[in-house]
KENU-846275 format. One line per 5 residues: number of its first residue (from 1); for each residue y, z, x of C-alpha. Coordinates in Angstrom, 1 decimal, always signed. Last residue first. Layout:
% residues N
NUM	Y Z X; ... .
***
This chain:
% residues 322
322	+120.4 +109.4 +126.1; +121.9 +111.4 +123.3; +119.9 +111.3 +120.0; +120.9 +110.1 +116.6; +119.6 +110.4 +113.0 .
317	+118.5 +114.0 +113.0; +115.8 +114.7 +110.4; +116.1 +118.4 +109.7; +116.0 +118.4 +105.9; +116.6 +121.8 +104.4 .
312	+113.4 +123.4 +103.1; +113.4 +124.0 +99.3; +109.9 +122.9 +98.4; +110.1 +120.6 +95.4; +108.8 +121.7 +92.0 .
307	+107.9 +120.3 +88.6; +108.6 +116.6 +89.2; +108.1 +114.1 +86.4; +106.9 +110.6 +87.2; +107.6 +106.9 +86.4 .
302	+110.4 +107.9 +84.1; +110.2 +106.5 +80.5; +111.8 +103.1 +79.9; +110.4 +102.8 +76.4; +110.7 +99.0 +77.0 .
297	+108.0 +99.1 +79.7; +105.3 +100.8 +77.6; +105.8 +98.5 +74.6; +105.7 +95.4 +76.9; +102.4 +96.7 +78.3 .
292	+101.1 +97.2 +74.7; +102.1 +93.7 +73.8; +100.2 +92.3 +76.8; +97.1 +94.3 +75.8; +97.4 +93.2 +72.2 .
287	+97.4 +89.6 +73.2; +94.1 +90.1 +74.9; +92.8 +92.0 +71.8; +94.0 +89.3 +69.5; +92.1 +86.8 +71.6 .
282	+88.9 +88.8 +71.3; +89.4 +89.3 +67.6; +89.8 +85.5 +67.1; +86.8 +84.7 +69.2; +84.7 +87.2 +67.2 .
277	+85.8 +85.6 +64.0; +85.0 +82.1 +65.4; +81.4 +83.2 +66.2; +81.0 +85.1 +63.0; +82.1 +82.2 +60.9 .
272	+80.1 +79.7 +62.8; +76.9 +81.7 +62.4; +77.6 +82.1 +58.7; +78.1 +78.4 +58.2; +75.0 +77.4 +60.3 .
267	+72.8 +79.7 +58.2; +74.4 +79.0 +54.9; +74.0 +75.2 +54.7; +71.8 +72.8 +56.4; +73.2 +69.2 +56.2 .
262	+71.2 +66.7 +54.2; +70.4 +63.4 +55.8; +71.8 +60.2 +54.2; +72.2 +58.5 +57.6; +75.6 +57.1 +56.8 .
257	+77.2 +59.8 +54.6; +75.4 +63.0 +55.6; +74.8 +62.4 +59.3; +78.2 +60.7 +59.8; +79.8 +63.7 +58.2 .
252	+77.7 +66.2 +60.2; +78.7 +64.4 +63.5; +82.4 +64.4 +62.5; +82.2 +68.1 +61.9; +80.5 +68.7 +65.3 .
247	+83.2 +66.8 +67.0; +85.9 +68.8 +65.2; +84.1 +72.0 +66.1; +83.9 +71.0 +69.7; +87.7 +70.3 +69.7 .
242	+88.5 +73.6 +68.0; +86.3 +75.5 +70.5; +88.0 +73.8 +73.4; +91.4 +74.5 +72.0; +90.6 +78.2 +71.6 .
237	+89.2 +78.3 +75.1; +92.4 +76.8 +76.5; +94.5 +79.3 +74.6; +92.3 +82.2 +75.7; +92.5 +81.0 +79.3 .
232	+96.3 +80.8 +79.2; +96.5 +84.4 +77.8; +94.1 +85.6 +80.5; +96.2 +83.8 +83.1; +99.3 +85.7 +82.3 .
227	+99.3 +87.6 +85.6; +100.8 +90.7 +87.3; +101.0 +93.4 +84.6; +97.9 +92.2 +82.7; +95.8 +91.9 +85.9 .
222	+97.1 +95.2 +87.3; +96.3 +97.1 +84.2; +92.9 +95.5 +83.7; +91.9 +96.2 +87.3; +93.1 +99.8 +87.1 .
217	+91.1 +100.3 +83.9; +88.0 +98.8 +85.5; +88.5 +101.0 +88.6; +88.8 +104.0 +86.4; +85.6 +103.1 +84.5 .
212	+83.8 +102.6 +87.8; +84.9 +106.0 +89.1; +87.8 +106.3 +91.4; +87.8 +110.1 +91.7; +86.5 +109.9 +95.3 .
207	+84.8 +113.0 +96.5; +86.0 +116.3 +98.0; +86.8 +116.8 +101.6; +86.2 +115.1 +105.0; +85.6 +111.5 +103.8 .
202	+84.1 +109.5 +106.7; +86.6 +107.9 +109.1; +88.1 +104.4 +109.3; +89.1 +103.2 +112.7; +91.9 +100.7 +112.6 .
197	+92.2 +97.0 +113.0; +95.8 +95.7 +112.8; +97.6 +93.6 +110.2; +101.1 +92.2 +110.1; +103.6 +91.4 +107.3 .
192	+107.0 +89.7 +107.5; +108.7 +90.5 +104.2; +107.6 +88.8 +101.0; +108.3 +91.5 +98.4; +105.0 +90.6 +96.8 .
187	+103.0 +92.0 +99.8; +104.7 +95.3 +99.4; +104.1 +95.4 +95.7; +100.4 +94.6 +96.2; +100.1 +97.4 +98.7 .
182	+101.7 +100.0 +96.4; +100.0 +99.0 +93.1; +101.9 +99.8 +90.0; +101.7 +99.7 +86.2; +104.9 +101.4 +85.0 .
177	+107.2 +98.8 +86.5; +110.1 +100.2 +88.6; +110.5 +97.7 +91.4; +113.9 +98.4 +92.9; +112.5 +101.2 +95.1 .
172	+110.4 +98.6 +96.9; +113.6 +96.9 +98.1; +114.7 +100.1 +99.8; +111.2 +100.6 +101.2; +111.2 +97.1 +102.8 .
167	+114.7 +97.7 +104.3; +113.5 +101.0 +105.7; +110.6 +99.5 +107.5; +107.0 +99.8 +106.4; +103.9 +101.5 +107.9 .
162	+100.5 +101.2 +106.2; +97.4 +102.9 +104.8; +97.4 +102.0 +101.1; +94.3 +99.8 +101.2; +93.2 +96.7 +103.2 .
157	+89.5 +96.1 +104.0; +89.0 +94.3 +100.8; +91.5 +91.6 +101.8; +93.0 +89.9 +98.8; +93.6 +86.3 +98.1 .
152	+95.8 +85.7 +95.1; +95.4 +83.8 +91.8; +96.1 +86.9 +89.7; +93.1 +86.3 +87.5; +90.6 +85.3 +90.1 .
147	+92.0 +87.6 +92.7; +91.6 +90.7 +90.5; +88.1 +89.8 +89.6; +87.1 +89.4 +93.2; +89.2 +92.4 +94.2 .
142	+87.3 +94.7 +91.8; +83.9 +93.3 +92.7; +84.6 +93.9 +96.4; +85.7 +97.5 +95.7; +82.7 +98.2 +93.6 .
137	+80.4 +96.9 +96.3; +82.2 +99.1 +98.9; +81.8 +102.2 +96.7; +78.2 +101.2 +96.0; +77.3 +100.9 +99.7 .
132	+78.9 +104.3 +100.5; +82.1 +104.4 +102.4; +82.8 +104.5 +106.2; +84.5 +101.2 +106.3; +84.2 +99.2 +109.5 .
127	+87.1 +96.7 +109.7; +89.4 +99.1 +107.9; +92.5 +97.0 +108.3; +95.7 +99.1 +108.7; +98.7 +97.4 +107.2 .
122	+101.9 +96.6 +109.0; +105.2 +95.9 +107.2; +108.5 +94.7 +108.6; +107.0 +93.1 +111.7; +109.0 +92.6 +114.8 .
117	+106.1 +92.4 +117.3; +107.1 +95.5 +119.3; +108.3 +97.6 +116.4; +105.6 +96.7 +113.8; +102.7 +96.7 +116.4 .
112	+103.9 +100.0 +117.8; +104.0 +101.6 +114.4; +100.5 +100.4 +113.4; +98.9 +101.6 +116.5; +100.8 +104.9 +116.5 .
107	+99.6 +105.5 +112.9; +95.9 +105.3 +114.0; +95.9 +109.0 +115.2; +96.6 +110.1 +111.6; +93.1 +108.9 +110.5 .
102	+92.9 +107.4 +107.1; +89.5 +108.8 +106.0; +91.3 +112.1 +106.5; +91.1 +112.9 +102.7; +94.9 +112.9 +102.1 .
97	+95.5 +109.1 +101.9; +98.2 +107.3 +103.8; +101.7 +105.9 +103.4; +103.9 +105.6 +106.5; +107.6 +105.0 +106.2 .
92	+109.9 +103.8 +109.0; +113.6 +104.5 +109.1; +112.9 +107.8 +107.4; +114.6 +109.2 +104.3; +111.7 +110.0 +101.9 .
87	+112.3 +111.0 +98.3; +111.7 +107.7 +96.5; +108.7 +107.0 +98.8; +107.2 +110.4 +97.8; +107.6 +109.8 +94.1 .
82	+106.3 +106.2 +94.4; +103.2 +107.4 +96.2; +102.5 +109.8 +93.3; +102.9 +106.8 +91.0; +100.3 +105.0 +93.0 .
77	+97.9 +107.8 +93.0; +97.9 +108.7 +89.4; +100.3 +110.6 +87.1; +98.5 +114.0 +87.0; +100.9 +116.5 +85.6 .
72	+104.3 +118.1 +86.4; +104.3 +116.6 +89.9; +104.7 +119.0 +92.9; +106.6 +117.6 +95.8; +106.1 +119.4 +99.1 .
67	+108.3 +118.7 +102.2; +107.2 +119.3 +105.7; +109.7 +119.0 +108.6; +110.9 +122.6 +107.9; +107.5 +123.9 +109.1 .
62	+106.1 +127.3 +108.2; +107.3 +127.3 +104.6; +106.1 +123.7 +104.2; +102.6 +124.6 +105.4; +102.4 +127.5 +103.0 .
57	+103.8 +125.4 +100.1; +101.3 +122.6 +100.7; +98.4 +125.2 +100.8; +99.5 +126.6 +97.4; +100.0 +123.1 +96.0 .
52	+96.3 +122.3 +96.8; +95.2 +124.5 +93.9; +91.8 +122.7 +93.6; +92.7 +120.7 +90.4; +95.3 +118.5 +92.2 .
47	+98.2 +118.0 +89.8; +99.4 +115.0 +91.9; +100.7 +117.1 +94.7; +103.0 +114.8 +96.8; +102.9 +115.9 +100.5 .
42	+105.9 +114.6 +102.4; +105.8 +114.8 +106.2; +109.0 +114.4 +108.1; +109.9 +113.0 +111.5; +112.3 +113.2 +114.3 .
37	+111.1 +113.5 +117.9; +109.4 +110.1 +117.6; +106.1 +108.5 +118.5; +104.2 +111.2 +120.4; +105.5 +113.9 +118.0 .
32	+104.1 +111.9 +115.2; +100.6 +112.2 +116.5; +100.7 +115.9 +117.1; +102.3 +116.6 +113.7; +99.8 +114.4 +111.9 .
27	+96.8 +116.1 +113.5; +98.1 +119.5 +112.5; +99.0 +118.4 +109.0; +95.7 +116.7 +108.4; +93.8 +119.8 +109.6 .
22	+95.8 +121.9 +107.2; +95.3 +119.6 +104.3; +91.5 +119.3 +104.8; +90.4 +122.1 +102.4; +92.8 +121.2 +99.6 .
17	+91.6 +117.6 +99.2; +91.2 +117.1 +95.5; +94.4 +115.2 +94.9; +97.3 +114.8 +97.3; +99.5 +111.7 +97.6 .
12	+100.7 +111.5 +101.3; +104.0 +110.0 +102.4; +104.8 +110.1 +106.1; +108.4 +109.6 +107.1; +109.4 +108.4 +110.6 .
7	+112.8 +108.6 +112.2; +114.0 +106.2 +114.8; +116.4 +107.6 +117.4; +119.7 +105.8 +117.4; +121.4 +105.4 +120.7 .
2	+124.3 +107.1 +122.2; +125.7 +106.2 +125.6 .
***
């Protein structure tokens, strides 16, 4: 009797973590061997400035189960994830960070929960985050603003660390927007999703490149690409200002014609002009953000550009004899 042996692909975007890649590979290999005899590890070098590609190439040359993808420039974490997911071939796909805060040993927990409880996606919940206070505070503020505009409820303990089935990944590949968020896309697909508490480790190498300005840009990109609420808010605000202006105009007319009280001139006029002018520019800016996103999408540029791929032949066997 022949039965299919599940294969597992692990996709890892790499940026600024050269010194911990070897340890990550060794721990991953040990963990994955406990789960399945067939697996692949895909390192996606997102133009890491510390020459991480050299380490990835060395690991790949020593182990045919390791694939290295070298992007032509820095495209960002979520596009690097997309490149790895597009390439992978496993029945189950794990996405994790490269800095060892996502511990390889936790993959087995997520995989067993998915297979035994029939989940299509399982996210690791970092119930005790090993990040600084300001990093966690920034994350909470980011998700608070994001949830307000996208009308969703996010869990700040959830990030990219997850395992997803092949049918989820195949559907994920159909989503080709330029502005991307891997966990948000998986949740949007609507497949049966589970969560499990995992141990979160301290960062072993480098430091986070998600500065406040980058988080702000990411929040803006995600909000504009996932929600039109800012446009609706600007319309409501404009109508509110117009209504209040009309009420104030009626009040001034009554004051002048019926109470015979003079109306103050230039000061109130100039303040009103600057106020309304500022509102107009703000609304045009919001509208411009949406037009800019449309402009980026209609160009239909590739999401990423690959410079090199390690040339190892795939060794993922699909069947095993029992």
